[in-house]
N, C-alpha and C positions, 0 to 999 in steps of 0.2 A: 639640285643634285650636289652632294658633298663630295669633294675630291679628297681622296685618301693618300696622304704623303707618308712614305716610310723611307728608311735608308735603302739605297740601291746597292746591291752586291755588285762590285765591279769585276770585270772579266780578267783581272790579274791579281796577284797576291803581293803582299808587302814583305818586309824583312821576315826571315824565318818561315816563309810560306803562310803567313797569317792573312786572312781575308781583308780586303779593302772595301770600304763602303763610302757612298756619296750621299750627302744630305743636301737636297735641293728641290725646289718646286719648279725649276726651269729645265724641262726636258730638251730644250734647244741650246743649252749652255755648252761651252767648250768641252768640259769633261764628259758631259752626257753624250755629246756627238763622238768624242774619242772612244768612249766605251761602246757605243753602237757600232762604230767602224771596227773596233777590235773584235767584238762578238761576231760580226759578219766574216771577218778574216778567219777566225778560229773555226767557225762552222764550215766554211769553204775548205779549209785544210783538212778537217775531219772527213768531209765527203770525198776528197781526193785520196786520202789515206785508206778509206774503205774500199775504193776502187782498186788501189794498189794491193791491198790485202787479198782481194778476190783473185787478182792476177797471180800473186805469189802462191796462194793455196792451190790454184789450178795447175801449177807447174808439176805437181806430184812430189817427187823427192826434193826437199828444200833443206839447205844446210841449217844445222841447229843455231848457229850464230845469226843467220839471216832471220830465222823465226823469233829468236830472242829480241832482236832489234825491232822487228815488226810489232811484237807484243809490247815492248816499251813505248814505242811511238803511239800505238793504239791506246795504251793506258793513259798517256798524256792527253791525247785528243778526247778520250772519254771524260777525263777529269774536267777539261775545259768546257766540253759540251754540257756536262752536268751543271757546272757553275752557271752557264748561260741559261739553262732551263730553270734553275732555282731563282735566278735573278728576274727573269721574265715572268715566271709564275707568281712571284711575290708582288709584282706590279700590276697583276690583273685585278680588276674591280671585284670586290667581294660578291659572292653569289649566295643565294639561299640554298640550304641543303634540300635535296629531293626527299620528299616524304610520300609514301604510297597513300593513295586516297582512301583505301579501305582499312588502313591500319596494319596491313600485313607487311610482308617483306618485299623489297624491290626485286624485280626479276634480274638475274645475272646471266649474261650471254657470254659463253666462252667459245672462241673460235680456234 
């Protein structure tokens, strides 16, 4: 089995908001563990914020400033979560594309 190494997108940005990457083949190294911990914290905060948003929206009438702050917080959490998803997705092992056996199209299920 060949191991595929690529740059890891880190869960924080550098100066001017530019992405940071880690080049290593050691998933247990200090920076890798720090990135794993940071991702876990970011995802946990996003889950807590989602619960908070449900509470705020259930209140009915909510002050516009409170909604703006909630939207700003959720935007940041979504940005972090997307970065984690991209980073983790790029580290998945490559898979073969699904091909229909009869040469037709793959079925699509929409729920």
